[in-house]
N, CA, C and O of each residue as an XYZ file, in Angstrom:
544
protein
N     116.580    224.328    -43.283
C     117.308    225.585    -43.233
C     117.234    226.128    -41.814
O     116.161    226.153    -41.211
N     118.362    226.561    -41.282
C     118.401    227.107    -39.940
C     117.940    228.558    -39.967
O     117.964    229.202    -41.016
N     117.517    229.075    -38.805
C     117.011    230.447    -38.761
C     118.089    231.453    -39.160
O     117.767    232.482    -39.755
N     119.359    231.185    -38.851
C     120.419    232.115    -39.260
C     120.556    232.142    -40.774
O     120.874    233.185    -41.346
N     120.316    230.983    -41.448
C     120.339    230.957    -42.904
C     119.214    231.811    -43.469
O     119.410    232.561    -44.426
N     118.030    231.691    -42.867
C     116.888    232.480    -43.323
C     117.156    233.959    -43.115
O     116.882    234.774    -43.997
N     117.691    234.309    -41.949
C     117.997    235.714    -41.679
C     119.021    236.237    -42.675
O     118.875    237.347    -43.185
N     120.058    235.450    -42.959
C     121.076    235.866    -43.917
C     120.479    236.035    -45.306
O     120.790    236.998    -46.007
N     119.611    235.088    -45.711
C     118.977    235.162    -47.015
C     118.045    236.363    -47.090
O     118.008    237.057    -48.105
N     117.293    236.611    -46.023
C     116.403    237.758    -45.987
C     117.182    239.054    -46.120
O     116.748    239.978    -46.808
N     118.322    239.124    -45.468
C     119.165    240.310    -45.562
C     119.834    240.416    -46.920
O     120.063    241.522    -47.411
N     120.152    239.286    -47.534
C     120.855    239.281    -48.819
C     119.952    239.684    -49.973
O     120.419    240.306    -50.928
N     118.681    239.348    -49.908
C     117.776    239.591    -51.045
C     117.772    241.046    -51.504
O     117.911    241.282    -52.704
N     117.620    242.048    -50.611
C     117.641    243.422    -51.110
C     119.015    243.838    -51.641
O     119.108    244.683    -52.531
N     120.070    243.249    -51.101
C     121.412    243.568    -51.605
C     121.603    243.018    -53.014
O     122.161    243.698    -53.875
N     121.145    241.794    -53.254
C     121.228    241.227    -54.598
C     120.340    241.996    -55.571
O     120.712    242.191    -56.728
N     119.168    242.434    -55.111
C     118.283    243.244    -55.959
C     118.962    244.552    -56.353
O     118.884    244.983    -57.504
N     119.627    245.176    -55.390
C     120.333    246.427    -55.662
C     121.502    246.204    -56.620
O     121.708    246.985    -57.548
N     122.261    245.141    -56.393
C     123.393    244.828    -57.276
C     122.913    244.578    -58.701
O     123.553    245.011    -59.659
N     121.790    243.881    -58.842
C     121.216    243.636    -60.167
C     120.825    244.950    -60.828
O     121.126    245.167    -62.001
N     120.156    245.829    -60.086
C     119.734    247.118    -60.639
C     120.936    247.951    -61.096
O     120.892    248.601    -62.140
N     121.994    247.921    -60.310
C     123.206    248.673    -60.669
C     123.829    248.100    -61.945
O     124.200    248.851    -62.847
N     123.943    246.778    -62.019
C     124.505    246.150    -63.226
C     123.676    246.484    -64.460
O     124.216    246.829    -65.511
N     122.354    246.377    -64.318
C     121.488    246.666    -65.468
C     121.623    248.118    -65.902
O     121.643    248.411    -67.097
N     121.715    249.025    -64.938
C     121.844    250.443    -65.251
C     123.175    250.740    -65.940
O     123.216    251.465    -66.935
N     124.257    250.181    -65.410
C     125.592    250.503    -65.917
C     125.992    249.700    -67.153
O     126.734    250.200    -67.998
N     125.514    248.471    -67.267
C     125.939    247.600    -68.360
C     124.852    247.335    -69.392
O     125.138    246.882    -70.501
N     123.616    247.616    -69.029
C     122.486    247.295    -69.896
C     121.899    245.948    -69.509
O     122.600    245.073    -69.000
N     120.624    245.796    -69.753
C     119.899    244.594    -69.329
C     120.358    243.332    -70.047
O     120.101    242.226    -69.570
N     121.036    243.477    -71.190
C     121.436    242.306    -71.971
C     122.919    241.982    -71.870
O     123.459    241.306    -72.745
N     123.580    242.444    -70.832
C     125.000    242.161    -70.638
C     125.155    240.819    -69.913
O     124.366    240.512    -69.019
N     126.169    240.007    -70.287
C     126.320    238.700    -69.626
C     126.529    238.778    -68.115
O     126.143    237.853    -67.400
N     127.130    239.859    -67.610
C     127.312    239.984    -66.156
C     125.977    240.127    -65.422
O     125.871    239.793    -64.242
N     124.970    240.622    -66.124
C     123.639    240.740    -65.531
C     123.084    239.346    -65.224
O     122.388    239.155    -64.227
N     123.395    238.383    -66.081
C     122.909    237.014    -65.858
C     123.401    236.475    -64.518
O     122.657    235.793    -63.814
N     124.636    236.773    -64.165
C     125.167    236.319    -62.881
C     124.414    236.910    -61.709
O     124.124    236.209    -60.740
N     124.095    238.185    -61.784
C     123.349    238.833    -60.699
C     121.909    238.330    -60.645
O     121.337    238.206    -59.562
N     121.325    238.043    -61.796
C     119.990    237.443    -61.812
C     120.018    236.103    -61.065
O     119.121    235.800    -60.279
N     121.058    235.314    -61.324
C     121.198    234.026    -60.655
C     121.386    234.168    -59.161
O     120.815    233.404    -58.383
N     122.197    235.157    -58.748
C     122.402    235.382    -57.311
C     121.087    235.718    -56.617
O     120.780    235.181    -55.553
N     120.319    236.606    -57.226
C     119.030    236.986    -56.650
C     118.084    235.783    -56.630
O     117.345    235.591    -55.664
N     118.107    234.987    -57.677
C     117.247    233.801    -57.736
C     117.569    232.824    -56.607
O     116.664    232.248    -56.004
N     118.851    232.639    -56.324
C     119.252    231.742    -55.235
C     118.733    232.271    -53.896
O     118.254    231.499    -53.065
N     118.828    233.582    -53.689
C     118.316    234.176    -52.448
C     116.807    233.977    -52.333
O     116.303    233.633    -51.264
N     116.092    234.192    -53.428
C     114.633    234.017    -53.411
C     114.271    232.549    -53.158
O     113.312    232.255    -52.445
N     115.038    231.642    -53.742
C     114.799    230.222    -53.494
C     114.967    229.909    -52.012
O     114.179    229.160    -51.434
N     115.986    230.481    -51.410
C     116.225    230.277    -49.983
C     115.101    230.797    -49.111
O     114.920    230.349    -47.979
N     114.350    231.743    -49.642
C     113.196    232.296    -48.918
C     111.904    231.546    -49.236
O     110.833    231.904    -48.747
N     112.015    230.499    -50.065
C     110.833    229.735    -50.432
C     110.013    230.371    -51.538
O     108.872    229.974    -51.770
N     110.578    231.350    -52.220
C     109.877    232.049    -53.305
C     110.281    231.402    -54.633
O     110.968    232.002    -55.459
N     109.830    230.154    -54.806
C     110.292    229.307    -55.892
C     109.868    229.793    -57.273
O     110.648    229.693    -58.220
N     108.678    230.307    -57.407
C     108.215    230.781    -58.711
C     109.060    231.961    -59.181
O     109.442    232.033    -60.349
N     109.347    232.882    -58.265
C     110.192    234.027    -58.611
C     111.611    233.568    -58.937
O     112.228    234.061    -59.882
N     112.122    232.628    -58.155
C     113.469    232.100    -58.404
C     113.527    231.433    -59.772
O     114.479    231.633    -60.527
N     112.518    230.650    -60.086
C     112.464    229.978    -61.388
C     112.501    230.996    -62.517
O     113.258    230.840    -63.475
N     111.690    232.031    -62.408
C     111.620    233.054    -63.448
C     112.978    233.729    -63.666
O     113.399    233.939    -64.804
N     113.654    234.065    -62.570
C     114.961    234.716    -62.694
C     116.019    233.768    -63.248
O     116.859    234.181    -64.047
N     115.988    232.508    -62.834
C     116.932    231.534    -63.389
C     116.703    231.363    -64.891
O     117.660    231.266    -65.659
N     115.438    231.325    -65.308
C     115.141    231.210    -66.747
C     115.664    232.435    -67.498
O     116.251    232.309    -68.573
N     115.451    233.600    -66.934
C     115.935    234.835    -67.568
C     117.465    234.829    -67.661
O     118.026    235.204    -68.690
N     118.134    234.405    -66.589
C     119.600    234.342    -66.588
C     120.099    233.350    -67.641
O     121.060    233.632    -68.357
N     119.451    232.198    -67.732
C     119.846    231.202    -68.725
C     119.645    231.695    -70.140
O     120.508    231.507    -70.997
N     118.509    232.325    -70.390
C     118.235    232.860    -71.731
C     119.250    233.935    -72.097
O     119.739    233.973    -73.226
N     119.562    234.801    -71.152
C     120.545    235.852    -71.388
C     121.917    235.247    -71.690
O     122.613    235.717    -72.589
N     122.304    234.225    -70.957
C     123.576    233.546    -71.224
C     123.576    232.899    -72.606
O     124.566    232.975    -73.333
N     122.466    232.265    -72.962
C     122.381    231.647    -74.290
C     122.545    232.689    -75.390
O     123.175    232.421    -76.413
N     121.980    233.877    -75.182
C     122.032    234.931    -76.197
C     123.377    235.642    -76.245
O     123.831    236.018    -77.325
N     124.026    235.835    -75.098
C     125.263    236.612    -75.061
C     126.523    235.750    -75.137
O     127.565    236.226    -75.587
N     126.447    234.510    -74.712
C     127.578    233.589    -74.825
C     127.222    232.628    -75.962
O     127.403    232.962    -77.133
N     126.724    231.456    -75.631
C     126.102    230.541    -76.580
C     125.457    229.430    -75.772
O     125.828    229.208    -74.619
N     124.499    228.733    -76.359
C     123.757    227.723    -75.579
C     124.626    226.624    -74.972
O     124.276    226.081    -73.924
N     125.735    226.288    -75.596
C     126.579    225.199    -75.106
C     127.757    225.690    -74.254
O     128.629    224.896    -73.901
N     127.794    226.962    -73.927
C     128.878    227.505    -73.108
C     128.750    226.945    -71.683
O     127.639    226.841    -71.164
N     129.868    226.587    -71.050
C     129.785    226.053    -69.680
C     129.089    226.993    -68.696
O     128.354    226.523    -67.828
N     129.299    228.306    -68.807
C     128.603    229.238    -67.909
C     127.093    229.177    -68.119
O     126.319    229.250    -67.165
N     126.687    229.043    -69.378
C     125.255    228.909    -69.666
C     124.720    227.636    -69.024
O     123.654    227.644    -68.408
N     125.457    226.552    -69.169
C     125.017    225.283    -68.577
C     124.918    225.386    -67.058
O     123.952    224.913    -66.458
N     125.922    226.005    -66.442
C     125.890    226.147    -64.985
C     124.712    227.007    -64.534
O     124.050    226.692    -63.545
N     124.456    228.085    -65.257
C     123.308    228.943    -64.905
C     121.999    228.187    -65.080
O     121.101    228.293    -64.245
N     121.890    227.430    -66.154
C     120.662    226.667    -66.370
C     120.523    225.554    -65.326
O     119.409    225.202    -64.939
N     121.643    225.007    -64.876
C     121.593    223.967    -63.859
C     120.996    224.449    -62.553
O     120.370    223.677    -61.826
N     121.190    225.729    -62.254
C     120.632    226.286    -61.021
C     119.098    226.328    -61.071
O     118.439    226.380    -60.033
N     118.548    226.305    -62.270
C     117.095    226.288    -62.433
C     116.479    225.005    -61.883
O     115.302    224.987    -61.524
N     117.259    223.945    -61.816
C     116.715    222.666    -61.335
C     116.194    222.764    -59.906
O     115.199    222.122    -59.570
N     116.847    223.554    -59.061
C     116.428    223.632    -57.656
C     114.984    224.111    -57.481
O     114.206    223.432    -56.812
N     114.594    225.263    -58.062
C     113.189    225.651    -57.885
C     112.214    224.717    -58.606
O     111.076    224.550    -58.167
N     112.655    224.109    -59.708
C     111.775    223.152    -60.380
C     111.496    221.962    -59.470
O     110.353    221.525    -59.341
N     112.546    221.443    -58.840
C     112.379    220.323    -57.915
C     111.499    220.732    -56.735
O     110.621    219.979    -56.315
N     111.740    221.924    -56.209
C     110.958    222.404    -55.064
C     109.473    222.512    -55.397
O     108.620    222.402    -54.517
N     109.177    222.727    -56.669
C     107.782    222.850    -57.101
C     107.221    221.545    -57.660
O     106.102    221.511    -58.172
N     108.009    220.470    -57.557
C     107.528    219.167    -58.003
C     107.598    218.947    -59.500
O     106.966    218.021    -60.008
N     108.342    219.765    -60.222
C     108.458    219.641    -61.679
C     109.670    218.758    -62.013
O     110.641    219.200    -62.627
N     109.572    217.509    -61.588
C     110.715    216.605    -61.656
C     111.128    216.253    -63.077
O     112.325    216.168    -63.351
N     110.197    216.048    -63.979
C     110.555    215.663    -65.354
C     111.354    216.774    -66.032
O     112.362    216.500    -66.684
N     110.921    218.006    -65.886
C     111.650    219.120    -66.486
C     113.021    219.287    -65.838
O     114.010    219.544    -66.523
N     113.075    219.139    -64.518
C     114.350    219.258    -63.805
C     115.319    218.160    -64.245
O     116.505    218.418    -64.444
N     114.813    216.938    -64.396
C     115.681    215.841    -64.813
C     116.243    216.090    -66.211
O     117.437    215.896    -66.441
N     115.394    216.516    -67.141
C     115.864    216.799    -68.502
C     116.916    217.910    -68.489
O     117.914    217.839    -69.207
N     116.690    218.906    -67.690
C     117.631    220.012    -67.569
C     118.966    219.541    -66.997
O     120.027    219.902    -67.507
N     118.911    218.744    -65.950
C     120.127    218.224    -65.328
C     120.916    217.368    -66.316
O     122.141    217.465    -66.387
N     120.224    216.548    -67.061
C     120.912    215.715    -68.055
C     121.589    216.589    -69.113
O     122.708    216.296    -69.533
N     120.923    217.651    -69.540
C     121.500    218.563    -70.533
C     122.745    219.249    -69.973
O     123.772    219.326    -70.647
N     122.651    219.747    -68.740
C     123.787    220.418    -68.098
C     124.969    219.471    -67.993
O     126.097    219.844    -68.317
N     124.720    218.257    -67.546
C     125.799    217.285    -67.394
C     126.448    216.971    -68.737
O     127.669    216.841    -68.816
N     125.651    216.847    -69.787
C     126.191    216.555    -71.122
C     127.059    217.703    -71.631
O     128.138    217.476    -72.178
N     126.585    218.933    -71.450
C     127.357    220.099    -71.902
C     128.680    220.185    -71.156
O     129.728    220.356    -71.778
N     128.647    220.070    -69.836
C     129.879    220.169    -69.057
C     130.854    219.056    -69.420
O     132.055    219.298    -69.535
N     130.355    217.855    -69.597
C     131.202    216.729    -69.969
C     131.852    216.983    -71.332
O     133.048    216.746    -71.505
N     131.078    217.457    -72.279
C     131.570    217.695    -73.638
C     132.505    218.903    -73.712
O     133.550    218.839    -74.359
N     132.137    219.995    -73.058
C     132.894    221.244    -73.192
C     134.102    221.323    -72.267
O     135.125    221.902    -72.633
N     133.996    220.747    -71.072
C     135.093    220.836    -70.107
C     135.834    219.516    -69.924
O     136.991    219.492    -69.504
N     135.157    218.429    -70.241
C     135.742    217.104    -70.056
C     135.249    216.470    -68.772
O     134.933    217.172    -67.811
N     135.181    215.145    -68.747
C     134.627    214.451    -67.587
C     135.472    214.556    -66.323
O     134.957    214.381    -65.219
N     136.763    214.840    -66.472
C     137.646    214.918    -65.308
C     137.864    216.342    -64.812
O     138.579    216.549    -63.832
N     137.263    217.318    -65.469
C     137.396    218.704    -65.035
C     136.739    218.852    -63.658
O     135.651    218.318    -63.443
N     137.374    219.560    -62.730
C     136.796    219.707    -61.384
C     135.385    220.301    -61.386
O     134.559    219.930    -60.552
N     135.109    221.201    -62.297
C     133.758    221.788    -62.372
C     132.756    220.713    -62.765
O     131.683    220.608    -62.170
N     133.105    219.916    -63.767
C     132.217    218.831    -64.207
C     131.994    217.829    -63.081
O     130.861    217.433    -62.812
N     133.068    217.425    -62.430
C     132.959    216.445    -61.345
C     132.099    216.994    -60.217
O     131.200    216.310    -59.729
N     132.371    218.230    -59.800
C     131.611    218.853    -58.714
C     130.133    218.954    -59.069
O     129.273    218.621    -58.253
N     129.838    219.402    -60.259
C     128.446    219.572    -60.687
C     127.764    218.216    -60.797
O     126.598    218.073    -60.430
N     128.485    217.225    -61.301
C     127.893    215.894    -61.428
C     127.527    215.344    -60.065
O     126.445    214.780    -59.899
N     128.399    215.495    -59.093
C     128.113    215.027    -57.731
C     126.913    215.775    -57.173
O     126.004    215.162    -56.613
N     126.903    217.109    -57.321
C     125.794    217.903    -56.780
C     124.477    217.520    -57.443
O     123.462    217.368    -56.763
N     124.484    217.366    -58.752
C     123.245    217.108    -59.473
C     122.726    215.683    -59.308
O     121.544    215.424    -59.535
N     123.594    214.767    -58.918
C     123.142    213.378    -58.778
C     123.094    212.909    -57.335
O     122.746    211.756    -57.080
N     123.431    213.767    -56.389
C     123.414    213.406    -54.969
C     121.974    213.361    -54.484
O     121.307    214.395    -54.474
N     121.478    212.214    -54.088
C     120.078    212.107    -53.665
C     119.750    212.935    -52.428
O     118.579    213.208    -52.164
N     120.767    213.339    -51.662
C     120.488    214.171    -50.493
C     120.281    215.633    -50.891
O     119.807    216.435    -50.087
N     120.636    215.978    -52.132
C     120.519    217.356    -52.571
C     119.308    217.595    -53.478
O     118.877    218.737    -53.635
N     118.769    216.564    -54.059
C     117.548    216.735    -54.851
C     116.783    215.415    -54.910
O     117.243    214.386    -54.415
N     115.644    215.471    -55.508
C     114.752    214.310    -55.472
C     114.696    213.562    -56.793
O     113.714    212.875    -57.073
N     115.741    213.685    -57.614
C     115.712    213.041    -58.916
C     116.733    211.910    -58.939
O     117.887    212.097    -58.555
N     116.309    210.758    -59.384
C     117.203    209.614    -59.511
C     117.668    209.537    -60.961
O     116.886    209.224    -61.859
N     118.953    209.828    -61.179
C     119.506    209.773    -62.533
C     120.268    208.487    -62.789
O     120.940    208.355    -63.812
N     120.171    207.537    -61.868
C     120.930    206.295    -61.971
C     120.554    205.414    -63.106
O     121.137    204.344    -63.276
């Protein structure tokens, strides 16, 4: 990560925290839009190397999506897929691999294998330059 990325992430973290607080206040803590803001904040925290906090927020976002949408909804799968990054960063490869396989199966089944979202996610999740899991 370049220093400008770190500076941008450092600046973004309080903005994402504020956006999350506003969403929770206006929509309630159990609204599906809150899950998106939880994910945004988690990505910022991951960029700062705060993997445990990022993991916790990604789990909360995924659980909220499962409860407000449904477990097999593509948005739920995409939110849960973001959890793989902090898991990999913390060396939790078996859990990350199982999660990635689940996300790929849901997207393939719900959107189809040729859907651009499925294709993009499949490339991202299986690209060895982006994570340390071999799904081959």
